[in-house]
N, C-alpha and C positions, 0 to 999 in steps of 0.2 A: 728565463722561465721559472715560475715558482715551483717549489717541490711540493707535490701533493701527497699528504700522508694518508694512511689507512683510516685514521681516526676522522679526518675531514670527509673522506668518502662515506664512511659509515654514518656520520652526522647528516650528510645530505640525503643519504638513503632513507634514514629514519624520518626526516622532515618531509620528503616528497613521495616516498614509496617506490621510487624508481630503482631499477636494477643497479648492481654495483658497477658494472662496466659503463652504463649510461651516466652514472654519477661521476665516475672518474673522468670520462671524456668531457663532461660539462665543466668540471673544475679545471681541467687542462685548458680548455678553450677560454675559460674566464680568467686564466692566469691566477687561480687560487682565490678569486673573489667569490665568496659564498653566495651573496645576494644575486650577483650576475649569473652564477651557475644555476640558481633557481629559475631565473628569467629565461635562460637558454632552454631548460627543460620544459618550461611553460610554452615557449614558442614551438618546440617540437610537438607538444600536445596539440597546439592550435593547427599545425600542419596535418597531423593525423586526423584530427576532428574534421577538418575541411574535406579530407579525402573520403571519410566514412560517414559524412552527413546523411547520405541517402540509405544507409544500412538500417535493417530492422533490428531494434533493440527490445525484443519481447521477453528475453530472459532477465534474470536478476534476483533481487531479494526484496520482499515486501516485509516491512518492519512496523510493528505497532508499539507505541510507547504511551504510558500514562503518567501524569504528574504525581507528586508526592501525596497530595490529598485526594487523589482519584476523582477529580472533577473535570479534568481536561485530558483528552487523548489525541494522538495524531498517528496517521499511517503515511509513510512514504514508501515509494518503490524506487530503489536504485537499479536502473535498468542497464543491461549489457547485451551483447550479441549471442553469447554461447552459454550453455549450462555449465561448461567447464569453468569459466570465469566466475559464474554465479555461486559456485560451491567453494571457491577459494576463500581460505580463512581471512586473509587481509581484506578482501572485498566485502565479506559479511561484516567484519569489524567496522569498516568505513561506513557501511549502511547503518549500523547501529549508532555510531557516533553522530552521523548526520541526523538520524531520527531524534536523538536526544536534543540536538540543537533546534530541530524543527518545532519542538514543543513550545518554544517561545515566540512563534510567529503565526499570524493568522492567514497568510496567503503564500502561495508558491513563489511569487515574484519577490516578496520581501525576504523569504527564506533564501532564495538563490543569491540575493544581494548581501546576505549576512556574512559577518567575518568568521572564518574558520581556519585556525592555525596560520594566521598571518596573511590570508588571502580571502577572497569571497568564495562562497560555496560554488558558484558558477566557474570561477577560475580553477578551483580544486578539481572539478569534474573534467575540465579541459586538460589539466595536468595529468590526471589519471588515464585519460584517453591515450595520451602519449606513452605513459608508463605501461599500460596493459595492451595497447594496440587494438582496442575495440572501442566502438561508440559507447560512451558512458553518459547517462543523463538521469535526471529525476523525472520519473514518469508520473506517478500519482502523488498527490498531496491532499490528504483528507483530514479535517479537524472536527472534533466532536466534543461538546461540553454538556454536562448534566450533573445533577446532585451526586450521582455515583457513576463512574465509568469503569468498565472492565474490558479486557482485551484477550485476544487469542492469536497465536501464530502457528499455522499448520507446519508440520515437519517439512524441512527443506526450504522454508521461507517463501513458499509459492503463493500462499493465501494468508492475509492478515485481516482481522476484524476488530471493530470496537463496538461496544453496546452501552447505551445510556439507560440508567434506571432512575426512577422518580425520587428515590430517597436512599440515604446511606443507613441501612438498617441491618440488624443481625442477619447474616446469611446473604447479604448483598453481593459480596465478593464471589462466592461460589455460584450464585444465580447468574451474575453477569458473565462469568466465564462460560457457564453452560450455554447461555443464549448466544454468546459470541461463537462458540463451537457450532451451534445450530446454524448460524448465519454463514459460517465458513462451509459447512457441509451441504446445506440445502439451497444456497444462493437465491434468497428471496428477492423479488423485484422491488418491494417496498415494505415499509413497516406495517401498514394496514391498508384497508380499502381506500381510504382517503388519499393515501400517498401514491396510488397508481395513476399514472398519466392517462388522460382521457383518450389519447391516441392509441394507447395499448388496449384500453377497454373496448374502443370501437373496433379494433382489429380482431380481438377475441370474439366479439359478438358476430362479426362477419364470418369468421372461420367456422364458428358453431352453426350459423345458418346454412353455410355452404355444405357442411357435413350432413345436416338434417335434410336438405333438399336432395342430396345424393341418396339418402336413405328412403326417400319418397314421402316424407312428412308433408302434410298440407301447409300451404303458405300461411294460413291464418293462425297456425299453431307455433310458428317459428319463434316469434318474439318471446313467448312465455318459456318455451323450452330453452332458448338461448340464455335467458336470464338465469335459469337454473344452472346451466353450464358455467356461467360467469361466476356464480357463487362458489362453485367448485374450484374455479381458477383462483379466486381470492384465498380460499382455504389452503390450496397447495403452494401458492406463490407469495403470500404476504407473511412476514415473520411471526407476528403475534397469533395468527390464525393457523399456522402450520402445526401438524402433529409434533409434539416434543420428541426428539430422537431418542431420549433416554426412557421415555414412557409414552408410547403412542396412544394411550387411553386418555391423555389430556393434551390440550393445546399449549403452546408456549405461554400465552397469556395466563392460562389456568395454572401452569407450573409456577410462574412468578408469583401469583397470588397465594399459592400454597406456602411460599416462603414468608410472605407478609400480605395480609388482606388488602392493604392500601397500595401495594407496590405495582408499578406498571413499567413497561419498556417505553422509553421516550424517543429513542432513535438508534440508528446503527450505521456503520460504514464498513464496506468490504472492498478489498483490493486483491485481485488475483493476477498471476503472471503465467506465462507459458501457454 
């Protein structure tokens, strides 16, 4: 039997994130073969993952990252089962490291197949499932590109947002962050009226008509009044039309134009956990 040193155990722990005793047991089982020990830990992760496949993984960390020239951003959520794990320093670090990697990929599938510390991202998640003992997976993968991208992560990593602006002008960084905070706080359903799905519009009109009927309004008046209520829905629920949270006297679109007359919001992404 090969003699297992503390240095070898520590090296395996740093490579995999597994506990000291799990690393020692894997090295003993592998007779000191480092790569075989990694494989043993991966198989343990696969077994745990299979057992916990039907568990709810609604907790975790939502992380937004923007590239060096602020033209592309990504949000990923690294999901787990409990808030206790979500707050763990090593879990949050893993989420940030994975988000950095995710910037280079356009789809969740390509990202999961990407190389990460000698294995694929998907394999790393399986390994960490064994290490942590909870279902670990990538929940959301959102990519956004624009002439200028800003981001915001709410305290506790529960909400992350990206906002795209039409130009990289003086004040763009502050404006993008302000609007990203707006999207985090106010949870708009779309960027503007054109972005609202027709099924949502139809549902809102029907709800408004039902309310008006209960109030005793004549049937011939329902369409016009419902259209007025729909305008209010757009104002409250589309990002550029919402009242700006830092100054409710102007809309988000008006705030952005106060930074630069030609500046507009081109898009946003929002991921929330818990």
